[in-house]
mmCIF file as gemmi writes it, N, C-alpha and C atoms, coordinates in Angstrom:
data_model
loop_
_atom_site.group_PDB
_atom_site.id
_atom_site.type_symbol
_atom_site.label_atom_id
_atom_site.label_alt_id
_atom_site.label_comp_id
_atom_site.label_asym_id
_atom_site.label_entity_id
_atom_site.label_seq_id
_atom_site.pdbx_PDB_ins_code
_atom_site.Cartn_x
_atom_site.Cartn_y
_atom_site.Cartn_z
_atom_site.occupancy
_atom_site.B_iso_or_equiv
_atom_site.pdbx_formal_charge
_atom_site.auth_seq_id
_atom_site.auth_asym_id
_atom_site.pdbx_PDB_model_num
ATOM 1 N N . MET Axp A 1 ? 85.337 80.938 95.414 1 0 ? 1 A 1
ATOM 2 C CA . MET Axp A 1 ? 86.246 80.058 96.179 1 0 ? 1 A 1
ATOM 3 C C . MET Axp A 1 ? 85.982 80.365 97.388 1 0 ? 1 A 1
ATOM 4 N N . ARG Axp A 2 ? 86.06 79.152 98.028 1 0 ? 2 A 1
ATOM 5 C CA . ARG Axp A 2 ? 86.112 79.368 100.004 1 0 ? 2 A 1
ATOM 6 C C . ARG Axp A 2 ? 86.917 79.922 100.264 1 0 ? 2 A 1
ATOM 7 N N . VAL Axp A 3 ? 87.392 80.367 101.428 1 0 ? 3 A 1
ATOM 8 C CA . VAL Axp A 3 ? 88.472 81.103 101.936 1 0 ? 3 A 1
ATOM 9 C C . VAL Axp A 3 ? 89.222 79.899 102.401 1 0 ? 3 A 1
ATOM 10 N N . ASP Axp A 4 ? 88.924 78.675 102.965 1 0 ? 4 A 1
ATOM 11 C CA . ASP Axp A 4 ? 89.597 77.934 103.664 1 0 ? 4 A 1
ATOM 12 C C . ASP Axp A 4 ? 90.236 77.217 102.178 1 0 ? 4 A 1
ATOM 13 N N . LYS Axp A 5 ? 89.677 76.836 101.402 1 0 ? 5 A 1
ATOM 14 C CA . LYS Axp A 5 ? 90.023 76.182 99.969 1 0 ? 5 A 1
ATOM 15 C C . LYS Axp A 5 ? 91.277 77.168 99.18 1 0 ? 5 A 1
ATOM 16 N N . PHE Axp A 6 ? 91.081 78.471 99.222 1 0 ? 6 A 1
ATOM 17 C CA . PHE Axp A 6 ? 91.942 79.465 98.702 1 0 ? 6 A 1
ATOM 18 C C . PHE Axp A 6 ? 93.179 79.192 99.607 1 0 ? 6 A 1
ATOM 19 N N . LEU Axp A 7 ? 93.427 79.139 100.887 1 0 ? 7 A 1
ATOM 20 C CA . LEU Axp A 7 ? 94.323 79.455 101.559 1 0 ? 7 A 1
ATOM 21 C C . LEU Axp A 7 ? 95.145 77.912 101.53 1 0 ? 7 A 1
ATOM 22 N N . LYS Axp A 8 ? 94.644 76.932 101.273 1 0 ? 8 A 1
ATOM 23 C CA . LYS Axp A 8 ? 95.226 75.741 101.295 1 0 ? 8 A 1
ATOM 24 C C . LYS Axp A 8 ? 95.93 75.479 99.622 1 0 ? 8 A 1
ATOM 25 N N . LEU Axp A 9 ? 94.958 75.629 98.812 1 0 ? 9 A 1
ATOM 26 C CA . LEU Axp A 9 ? 95.753 75.825 97.204 1 0 ? 9 A 1
ATOM 27 C C . LEU Axp A 9 ? 96.856 76.704 96.684 1 0 ? 9 A 1
ATOM 28 N N . SER Axp A 10 ? 96.557 77.779 97.464 1 0 ? 10 A 1
ATOM 29 C CA . SER Axp A 10 ? 97.515 78.988 97.649 1 0 ? 10 A 1
ATOM 30 C C . SER Axp A 10 ? 98.839 78.481 98.349 1 0 ? 10 A 1
ATOM 31 N N . ARG Axp A 11 ? 98.902 77.571 99.256 1 0 ? 11 A 1
ATOM 32 C CA . ARG Axp A 11 ? 99.819 77.215 100.219 1 0 ? 11 A 1
ATOM 33 C C . ARG Axp A 11 ? 100.38 78.053 101.181 1 0 ? 11 A 1
ATOM 34 N N . ILE Axp A 12 ? 99.321 79.094 101.495 1 0 ? 12 A 1
ATOM 35 C CA . ILE Axp A 12 ? 99.555 79.797 103.017 1 0 ? 12 A 1
ATOM 36 C C . ILE Axp A 12 ? 99.371 78.836 103.964 1 0 ? 12 A 1
ATOM 37 N N . ILE Axp A 13 ? 98.522 77.824 104.268 1 0 ? 13 A 1
ATOM 38 C CA . ILE Axp A 13 ? 98.278 77.339 104.829 1 0 ? 13 A 1
ATOM 39 C C . ILE Axp A 13 ? 98.37 75.848 104.175 1 0 ? 13 A 1
ATOM 40 N N . LYS Axp A 14 ? 99.086 74.715 104.958 1 0 ? 14 A 1
ATOM 41 C CA . LYS Axp A 14 ? 99.056 73.493 104.249 1 0 ? 14 A 1
ATOM 42 C C . LYS Axp A 14 ? 97.893 72.569 104.137 1 0 ? 14 A 1
ATOM 43 N N . ARG Axp A 15 ? 96.993 72.656 105.148 1 0 ? 15 A 1
ATOM 44 C CA . ARG Axp A 15 ? 95.819 71.539 104.878 1 0 ? 15 A 1
ATOM 45 C C . ARG Axp A 15 ? 94.533 72.272 105.035 1 0 ? 15 A 1
ATOM 46 N N . ARG Axp A 16 ? 93.725 71.924 104.14 1 0 ? 16 A 1
ATOM 47 C CA . ARG Axp A 16 ? 92.344 72.527 104.516 1 0 ? 16 A 1
ATOM 48 C C . ARG Axp A 16 ? 91.746 72.467 105.912 1 0 ? 16 A 1
ATOM 49 N N . THR Axp A 17 ? 91.89 71.424 106.501 1 0 ? 17 A 1
ATOM 50 C CA . THR Axp A 17 ? 91.436 71.491 107.948 1 0 ? 17 A 1
ATOM 51 C C . THR Axp A 17 ? 91.586 72.251 108.863 1 0 ? 17 A 1
ATOM 52 N N . VAL Axp A 18 ? 93.327 72.651 108.714 1 0 ? 18 A 1
ATOM 53 C CA . VAL Axp A 18 ? 93.725 73.779 109.69 1 0 ? 18 A 1
ATOM 54 C C . VAL Axp A 18 ? 93.072 74.843 108.994 1 0 ? 18 A 1
ATOM 55 N N . ALA Axp A 19 ? 93.216 75.221 107.77 1 0 ? 19 A 1
ATOM 56 C CA . ALA Axp A 19 ? 92.533 76.611 107.338 1 0 ? 19 A 1
ATOM 57 C C . ALA Axp A 19 ? 91.061 76.642 108.165 1 0 ? 19 A 1
ATOM 58 N N . HIS Axp A 20 ? 90.408 75.68 107.975 1 0 ? 20 A 1
ATOM 59 C CA . HIS Axp A 20 ? 89.319 75.42 108.055 1 0 ? 20 A 1
ATOM 60 C C . HIS Axp A 20 ? 89.107 76.011 109.707 1 0 ? 20 A 1
ATOM 61 N N . ASP Axp A 21 ? 89.734 75.258 110.612 1 0 ? 21 A 1
ATOM 62 C CA . ASP Axp A 21 ? 89.719 75.395 111.984 1 0 ? 21 A 1
ATOM 63 C C . ASP Axp A 21 ? 90.227 76.814 112.437 1 0 ? 21 A 1
ATOM 64 N N . ALA Axp A 22 ? 91.244 77.406 111.52 1 0 ? 22 A 1
ATOM 65 C CA . ALA Axp A 22 ? 91.619 79.052 111.804 1 0 ? 22 A 1
ATOM 66 C C . ALA Axp A 22 ? 90.569 79.8 111.405 1 0 ? 22 A 1
ATOM 67 N N . ALA Axp A 23 ? 89.695 79.606 110.681 1 0 ? 23 A 1
ATOM 68 C CA . ALA Axp A 23 ? 88.354 80.209 110.012 1 0 ? 23 A 1
ATOM 69 C C . ALA Axp A 23 ? 87.573 80.375 111.158 1 0 ? 23 A 1
ATOM 70 N N . SER Axp A 24 ? 87.306 79.391 111.858 1 0 ? 24 A 1
ATOM 71 C CA . SER Axp A 24 ? 86.288 78.914 112.74 1 0 ? 24 A 1
ATOM 72 C C . SER Axp A 24 ? 86.602 79.596 114.038 1 0 ? 24 A 1
ATOM 73 N N . LYS Axp A 25 ? 87.992 79.867 114.149 1 0 ? 25 A 1
ATOM 74 C CA . LYS Axp A 25 ? 88.497 80.501 115.715 1 0 ? 25 A 1
ATOM 75 C C . LYS Axp A 25 ? 88.683 82.073 115.232 1 0 ? 25 A 1
ATOM 76 N N . ASN Axp A 26 ? 87.944 82.455 113.981 1 0 ? 26 A 1
ATOM 77 C CA . ASN Axp A 26 ? 88.465 83.752 113.603 1 0 ? 26 A 1
ATOM 78 C C . ASN Axp A 26 ? 89.718 84.201 113.734 1 0 ? 26 A 1
ATOM 79 N N . HIS Axp A 27 ? 90.545 83.729 113 1 0 ? 27 A 1
ATOM 80 C CA . HIS Axp A 27 ? 91.963 83.853 113.137 1 0 ? 27 A 1
ATOM 81 C C . HIS Axp A 27 ? 92.135 84.404 111.623 1 0 ? 27 A 1
ATOM 82 N N . ILE Axp A 28 ? 90.932 84.083 110.885 1 0 ? 28 A 1
ATOM 83 C CA . ILE Axp A 28 ? 91.167 84.592 109.348 1 0 ? 28 A 1
ATOM 84 C C . ILE Axp A 28 ? 90.19 85.786 108.925 1 0 ? 28 A 1
ATOM 85 N N . LEU Axp A 29 ? 90.439 86.868 108.504 1 0 ? 29 A 1
ATOM 86 C CA . LEU Axp A 29 ? 89.619 88.047 108.449 1 0 ? 29 A 1
ATOM 87 C C . LEU Axp A 29 ? 89.882 88.121 106.889 1 0 ? 29 A 1
ATOM 88 N N . VAL Axp A 30 ? 88.451 88.478 106.122 1 0 ? 30 A 1
ATOM 89 C CA . VAL Axp A 30 ? 88.356 88.927 104.825 1 0 ? 30 A 1
ATOM 90 C C . VAL Axp A 30 ? 87.939 90.605 104.74 1 0 ? 30 A 1
ATOM 91 N N . ASN Axp A 31 ? 88.446 91.352 104.125 1 0 ? 31 A 1
ATOM 92 C CA . ASN Axp A 31 ? 88.21 92.953 104.435 1 0 ? 31 A 1
ATOM 93 C C . ASN Axp A 31 ? 87.816 93.102 105.583 1 0 ? 31 A 1
ATOM 94 N N . ASP Axp A 32 ? 88.75 92.635 106.594 1 0 ? 32 A 1
ATOM 95 C CA . ASP Axp A 32 ? 88.52 93.246 107.965 1 0 ? 32 A 1
ATOM 96 C C . ASP Axp A 32 ? 87.346 92.763 108.478 1 0 ? 32 A 1
ATOM 97 N N . LYS Axp A 33 ? 86.836 91.438 108.251 1 0 ? 33 A 1
ATOM 98 C CA . LYS Axp A 33 ? 85.308 91.141 108.921 1 0 ? 33 A 1
ATOM 99 C C . LYS Axp A 33 ? 86.108 89.575 109.115 1 0 ? 33 A 1
ATOM 100 N N . PRO Axp A 34 ? 85.463 89.509 110.364 1 0 ? 34 A 1
ATOM 101 C CA . PRO Axp A 34 ? 85.69 87.685 110.337 1 0 ? 34 A 1
ATOM 102 C C . PRO Axp A 34 ? 85.007 86.853 109.553 1 0 ? 34 A 1
ATOM 103 N N . ALA Axp A 35 ? 85.765 86.213 109.18 1 0 ? 35 A 1
ATOM 104 C CA . ALA Axp A 35 ? 85.369 84.662 107.551 1 0 ? 35 A 1
ATOM 105 C C . ALA Axp A 35 ? 85.306 83.557 108.219 1 0 ? 35 A 1
ATOM 106 N N . LYS Axp A 36 ? 83.909 83.379 108.036 1 0 ? 36 A 1
ATOM 107 C CA . LYS Axp A 36 ? 83.718 81.715 108.435 1 0 ? 36 A 1
ATOM 108 C C . LYS Axp A 36 ? 84.298 80.691 107.239 1 0 ? 36 A 1
ATOM 109 N N . PRO Axp A 37 ? 84.684 79.732 107.465 1 0 ? 37 A 1
ATOM 110 C CA . PRO Axp A 37 ? 85.351 78.64 106.575 1 0 ? 37 A 1
ATOM 111 C C . PRO Axp A 37 ? 84.843 78.712 105.243 1 0 ? 37 A 1
ATOM 112 N N . SER Axp A 38 ? 83.667 78.962 105.247 1 0 ? 38 A 1
ATOM 113 C CA . SER Axp A 38 ? 82.765 79.055 103.556 1 0 ? 38 A 1
ATOM 114 C C . SER Axp A 38 ? 82.696 80.277 103.062 1 0 ? 38 A 1
ATOM 115 N N . LYS Axp A 39 ? 83.221 81.502 103.579 1 0 ? 39 A 1
ATOM 116 C CA . LYS Axp A 39 ? 83.039 82.667 102.801 1 0 ? 39 A 1
ATOM 117 C C . LYS Axp A 39 ? 83.735 82.502 101.589 1 0 ? 39 A 1
ATOM 118 N N . GLU Axp A 40 ? 82.937 83.044 100.498 1 0 ? 40 A 1
ATOM 119 C CA . GLU Axp A 40 ? 83.336 83.176 99.248 1 0 ? 40 A 1
ATOM 120 C C . GLU Axp A 40 ? 84.261 84.287 99.093 1 0 ? 40 A 1
ATOM 121 N N . ILE Axp A 41 ? 85.383 84.209 98.27 1 0 ? 41 A 1
ATOM 122 C CA . ILE Axp A 41 ? 86.296 85.386 98.266 1 0 ? 41 A 1
ATOM 123 C C . ILE Axp A 41 ? 86.334 85.534 96.855 1 0 ? 41 A 1
ATOM 124 N N . LYS Axp A 42 ? 86.85 86.607 96.349 1 0 ? 42 A 1
ATOM 125 C CA . LYS Axp A 42 ? 86.86 86.804 95.083 1 0 ? 42 A 1
ATOM 126 C C . LYS Axp A 42 ? 88.297 87.826 94.718 1 0 ? 42 A 1
ATOM 127 N N . VAL Axp A 43 ? 88.777 88.282 93.663 1 0 ? 43 A 1
ATOM 128 C CA . VAL Axp A 43 ? 89.767 88.667 93.414 1 0 ? 43 A 1
ATOM 129 C C . VAL Axp A 43 ? 89.702 90.292 93.807 1 0 ? 43 A 1
ATOM 130 N N . ASP Axp A 44 ? 91.035 90.851 94.534 1 0 ? 44 A 1
ATOM 131 C CA . ASP Axp A 44 ? 91.131 91.889 95.251 1 0 ? 44 A 1
ATOM 132 C C . ASP Axp A 44 ? 90.518 91.896 96.6 1 0 ? 44 A 1
ATOM 133 N N . ASP Axp A 45 ? 90.231 90.955 97.087 1 0 ? 45 A 1
ATOM 134 C CA . ASP Axp A 45 ? 90.026 90.836 98.55 1 0 ? 45 A 1
ATOM 135 C C . ASP Axp A 45 ? 91.226 90.935 99.24 1 0 ? 45 A 1
ATOM 136 N N . ILE Axp A 46 ? 91.113 91.395 100.239 1 0 ? 46 A 1
ATOM 137 C CA . ILE Axp A 46 ? 92.244 91.46 101.343 1 0 ? 46 A 1
ATOM 138 C C . ILE Axp A 46 ? 92.22 90.434 102.42 1 0 ? 46 A 1
ATOM 139 N N . ILE Axp A 47 ? 92.925 89.546 102.623 1 0 ? 47 A 1
ATOM 140 C CA . ILE Axp A 47 ? 92.713 88.301 103.661 1 0 ? 47 A 1
ATOM 141 C C . ILE Axp A 47 ? 93.796 88.816 104.491 1 0 ? 47 A 1
ATOM 142 N N . THR Axp A 48 ? 93.326 88.601 106.101 1 0 ? 48 A 1
ATOM 143 C CA . THR Axp A 48 ? 94.415 88.456 107.277 1 0 ? 48 A 1
ATOM 144 C C . THR Axp A 48 ? 94.686 87.36 107.887 1 0 ? 48 A 1
ATOM 145 N N . VAL Axp A 49 ? 95.591 86.855 107.999 1 0 ? 49 A 1
ATOM 146 C CA . VAL Axp A 49 ? 95.876 85.36 108.523 1 0 ? 49 A 1
ATOM 147 C C . VAL Axp A 49 ? 96.732 85.492 109.628 1 0 ? 49 A 1
ATOM 148 N N . LYS Axp A 50 ? 96.041 85.185 110.862 1 0 ? 50 A 1
ATOM 149 C CA . LYS Axp A 50 ? 96.82 85.203 112.142 1 0 ? 50 A 1
ATOM 150 C C . LYS Axp A 50 ? 96.965 83.777 112.319 1 0 ? 50 A 1
ATOM 151 N N . TYR Axp A 51 ? 98.284 83.544 111.97 1 0 ? 51 A 1
ATOM 152 C CA . TYR Axp A 51 ? 98.733 81.963 112.128 1 0 ? 51 A 1
ATOM 153 C C . TYR Axp A 51 ? 99.881 81.847 112.883 1 0 ? 51 A 1
ATOM 154 N N . PHE Axp A 52 ? 99.977 80.871 114.134 1 0 ? 52 A 1
ATOM 155 C CA . PHE Axp A 52 ? 101.143 80.908 114.937 1 0 ? 52 A 1
ATOM 156 C C . PHE Axp A 52 ? 101.131 82.304 115.795 1 0 ? 52 A 1
ATOM 157 N N . HIS Axp A 53 ? 102.938 82.823 115.392 1 0 ? 53 A 1
ATOM 158 C CA . HIS Axp A 53 ? 103.286 84.166 115.948 1 0 ? 53 A 1
ATOM 159 C C . HIS Axp A 53 ? 103.349 85.276 114.9 1 0 ? 53 A 1
ATOM 160 N N . ARG Axp A 54 ? 102.569 85.197 113.919 1 0 ? 54 A 1
ATOM 161 C CA . ARG Axp A 54 ? 102.415 86.237 112.971 1 0 ? 54 A 1
ATOM 162 C C . ARG Axp A 54 ? 101.238 86.26 112.283 1 0 ? 54 A 1
ATOM 163 N N . ILE Axp A 55 ? 101.067 87.904 111.588 1 0 ? 55 A 1
ATOM 164 C CA . ILE Axp A 55 ? 99.817 87.846 110.832 1 0 ? 55 A 1
ATOM 165 C C . ILE Axp A 55 ? 100.5 88.355 109.584 1 0 ? 55 A 1
ATOM 166 N N . ILE Axp A 56 ? 99.837 87.637 108.283 1 0 ? 56 A 1
ATOM 167 C CA . ILE Axp A 56 ? 100.121 88.101 107.226 1 0 ? 56 A 1
ATOM 168 C C . ILE Axp A 56 ? 98.882 88.547 106.46 1 0 ? 56 A 1
ATOM 169 N N . LEU Axp A 57 ? 99.273 89.487 105.879 1 0 ? 57 A 1
ATOM 170 C CA . LEU Axp A 57 ? 98.069 90.586 105.207 1 0 ? 57 A 1
ATOM 171 C C . LEU Axp A 57 ? 98.35 90.142 103.563 1 0 ? 57 A 1
ATOM 172 N N . LEU Axp A 58 ? 97.513 89.973 103.008 1 0 ? 58 A 1
ATOM 173 C CA . LEU Axp A 58 ? 97.631 89.401 101.504 1 0 ? 58 A 1
ATOM 174 C C . LEU Axp A 58 ? 96.404 89.887 100.664 1 0 ? 58 A 1
ATOM 175 N N . LYS Axp A 59 ? 96.621 90.095 99.175 1 0 ? 59 A 1
ATOM 176 C CA . LYS Axp A 59 ? 95.564 90.472 98.349 1 0 ? 59 A 1
ATOM 177 C C . LYS Axp A 59 ? 95.366 89.279 97.39 1 0 ? 59 A 1
ATOM 178 N N . VAL Axp A 60 ? 94.118 89.124 97.07 1 0 ? 60 A 1
ATOM 179 C CA . VAL Axp A 60 ? 93.722 87.945 96.003 1 0 ? 60 A 1
ATOM 180 C C . VAL Axp A 60 ? 94.117 88.683 94.969 1 0 ? 60 A 1
ATOM 181 N N . LEU Axp A 61 ? 94.718 87.864 94.156 1 0 ? 61 A 1
ATOM 182 C CA . LEU Axp A 61 ? 95.134 88.303 92.761 1 0 ? 61 A 1
ATOM 183 C C . LEU Axp A 61 ? 94.51 87.512 91.737 1 0 ? 61 A 1
ATOM 184 N N . LYS Axp A 62 ? 94.318 86.107 91.879 1 0 ? 62 A 1
ATOM 185 C CA . LYS Axp A 62 ? 93.579 85.246 91.178 1 0 ? 62 A 1
ATOM 186 C C . LYS Axp A 62 ? 93.105 83.961 91.844 1 0 ? 62 A 1
ATOM 187 N N . LEU Axp A 63 ? 92.079 83.298 91.219 1 0 ? 63 A 1
ATOM 188 C CA . LEU Axp A 63 ? 91.323 82.268 92.024 1 0 ? 63 A 1
ATOM 189 C C . LEU Axp A 63 ? 91.614 81.195 90.704 1 0 ? 63 A 1
ATOM 190 N N . ASP Axp A 64 ? 92.434 80.119 91.309 1 0 ? 64 A 1
ATOM 191 C CA . ASP Axp A 64 ? 92.862 79.03 90.345 1 0 ? 64 A 1
ATOM 192 C C . ASP Axp A 64 ? 92.272 77.501 91.086 1 0 ? 64 A 1
ATOM 193 N N . GLU Axp A 65 ? 91.493 76.762 90.348 1 0 ? 65 A 1
ATOM 194 C CA . GLU Axp A 65 ? 91.18 75.792 91.413 1 0 ? 65 A 1
ATOM 195 C C . GLU Axp A 65 ? 91.82 74.418 91.082 1 0 ? 65 A 1
ATOM 196 N N . ARG Axp A 66 ? 93.129 74.769 89.889 1 0 ? 66 A 1
ATOM 197 C CA . ARG Axp A 66 ? 93.915 74.047 89.663 1 0 ? 66 A 1
ATOM 198 C C . ARG Axp A 66 ? 95.332 74.332 90.159 1 0 ? 66 A 1
ATOM 199 N N . ALA Axp A 67 ? 95.613 75.085 90.991 1 0 ? 67 A 1
ATOM 200 C CA . ALA Axp A 67 ? 96.856 75.719 91.146 1 0 ? 67 A 1
ATOM 201 C C . ALA Axp A 67 ? 98.019 74.375 91.363 1 0 ? 67 A 1
ATOM 202 N N . ASN Axp A 68 ? 98.983 74.509 90.913 1 0 ? 68 A 1
ATOM 203 C CA . ASN Axp A 68 ? 100.081 73.462 91.352 1 0 ? 68 A 1
ATOM 204 C C . ASN Axp A 68 ? 101.256 74.208 92.253 1 0 ? 68 A 1
ATOM 205 N N . LYS Axp A 69 ? 102.352 73.618 92.609 1 0 ? 69 A 1
ATOM 206 C CA . LYS Axp A 69 ? 102.985 74.619 93.277 1 0 ? 69 A 1
ATOM 207 C C . LYS Axp A 69 ? 103.948 75.526 92.852 1 0 ? 69 A 1
ATOM 208 N N . GLU Axp A 70 ? 104.328 75.527 91.541 1 0 ? 70 A 1
ATOM 209 C CA . GLU Axp A 70 ? 104.747 76.871 90.732 1 0 ? 70 A 1
ATOM 210 C C . GLU Axp A 70 ? 103.585 77.982 90.587 1 0 ? 70 A 1
ATOM 211 N N . SER Axp A 71 ? 102.455 77.809 90.349 1 0 ? 71 A 1
ATOM 212 C CA . SER Axp A 71 ? 101.397 78.369 90.141 1 0 ? 71 A 1
ATOM 213 C C . SER Axp A 71 ? 100.822 79.285 91.361 1 0 ? 71 A 1
ATOM 214 N N . ALA Axp A 72 ? 101.125 78.582 92.424 1 0 ? 72 A 1
ATOM 215 C CA . ALA Axp A 72 ? 100.218 79.136 93.598 1 0 ? 72 A 1
ATOM 216 C C . ALA Axp A 72 ? 100.693 80.368 94.076 1 0 ? 72 A 1
ATOM 217 N N . LYS Axp A 73 ? 101.848 80.592 93.826 1 0 ? 73 A 1
ATOM 218 C CA . LYS Axp A 73 ? 102.325 82.062 94.292 1 0 ? 73 A 1
ATOM 219 C C . LYS Axp A 73 ? 101.976 83.146 93.742 1 0 ? 73 A 1
ATOM 220 N N . ASP Axp A 74 ? 101.377 82.843 92.548 1 0 ? 74 A 1
ATOM 221 C CA . ASP Axp A 74 ? 100.655 83.872 91.748 1 0 ? 74 A 1
ATOM 222 C C . ASP Axp A 74 ? 99.242 83.92 91.998 1 0 ? 74 A 1
ATOM 223 N N . MET Axp A 75 ? 98.713 83.493 92.947 1 0 ? 75 A 1
ATOM 224 C CA . MET Axp A 75 ? 97.439 83.602 93.465 1 0 ? 75 A 1
ATOM 225 C C . MET Axp A 75 ? 97.318 84.551 94.577 1 0 ? 75 A 1
ATOM 226 N N . TYR Axp A 76 ? 98.348 85.196 95.083 1 0 ? 76 A 1
ATOM 227 C CA . TYR Axp A 76 ? 98.359 86.128 95.808 1 0 ? 76 A 1
ATOM 228 C C . TYR Axp A 76 ? 99.432 87.194 96.151 1 0 ? 76 A 1
ATOM 229 N N . GLU Axp A 77 ? 99.319 88.279 96.799 1 0 ? 77 A 1
ATOM 230 C CA . GLU Axp A 77 ? 100.665 88.972 96.604 1 0 ? 77 A 1
ATOM 231 C C . GLU Axp A 77 ? 100.732 89.517 98.372 1 0 ? 77 A 1
ATOM 232 N N . ILE Axp A 78 ? 101.536 89.362 98.821 1 0 ? 78 A 1
ATOM 233 C CA . ILE Axp A 78 ? 101.852 89.528 100.429 1 0 ? 78 A 1
ATOM 234 C C . ILE Axp A 78 ? 101.869 90.907 100.528 1 0 ? 78 A 1
ATOM 235 N N . ILE Axp A 79 ? 101.365 91.439 101.089 1 0 ? 79 A 1
ATOM 236 C CA . ILE Axp A 79 ? 101.088 92.779 101.746 1 0 ? 79 A 1
ATOM 237 C C . ILE Axp A 79 ? 102.133 93.214 102.747 1 0 ? 79 A 1
ATOM 238 N N . GLU Axp A 80 ? 101.837 92.861 103.682 1 0 ? 80 A 1
ATOM 239 C CA . GLU Axp A 80 ? 102.556 92.873 105.081 1 0 ? 80 A 1
ATOM 240 C C . GLU Axp A 80 ? 102.745 91.479 105.865 1 0 ? 80 A 1
ATOM 241 N N . ILE Axp A 81 ? 103.683 91.381 106.784 1 0 ? 81 A 1
ATOM 242 C CA . ILE Axp A 81 ? 103.85 90.269 107.696 1 0 ? 81 A 1
ATOM 243 C C . ILE Axp A 81 ? 104.412 90.981 109.018 1 0 ? 81 A 1
ATOM 244 N N . LYS Axp A 82 ? 103.568 90.425 109.932 1 0 ? 82 A 1
ATOM 245 C CA . LYS Axp A 82 ? 104.226 91.213 111.318 1 0 ? 82 A 1
ATOM 246 C C . LYS Axp A 82 ? 104.391 90.025 112.326 1 0 ? 82 A 1
ATOM 247 N N . GLU Axp A 83 ? 105.23 90.041 112.696 1 0 ? 83 A 1
ATOM 248 C CA . GLU Axp A 83 ? 105.726 89.092 114.114 1 0 ? 83 A 1
ATOM 249 C C . GLU Axp A 83 ? 105.272 89.504 115.401 1 0 ? 83 A 1
ATOM 250 N N . GLN Axp A 84 ? 104.493 88.432 115.862 1 0 ? 84 A 1
ATOM 251 C CA . GLN Axp A 84 ? 103.903 88.877 117.422 1 0 ? 84 A 1
ATOM 252 C C . GLN Axp A 84 ? 104.598 88.719 118.437 1 0 ? 84 A 1
């Protein structure tokens, strides 16, 4: 699954275009490396999201193409949230 699609489906970022733009501007890291929007992610990857005034570090638990509002939170585990 693409990283921009994962961020949208998991509801970490509300719109895919915003996730795409964030990745294009190097605000998204996958396993501590800058990720393009098309970067394929897999289970157990660590994603760092620099979004507004915070940094969210999360671990991918599952990839679900049909995630709804209730199951979206099961797709990841938040490791750390830092305020800037």
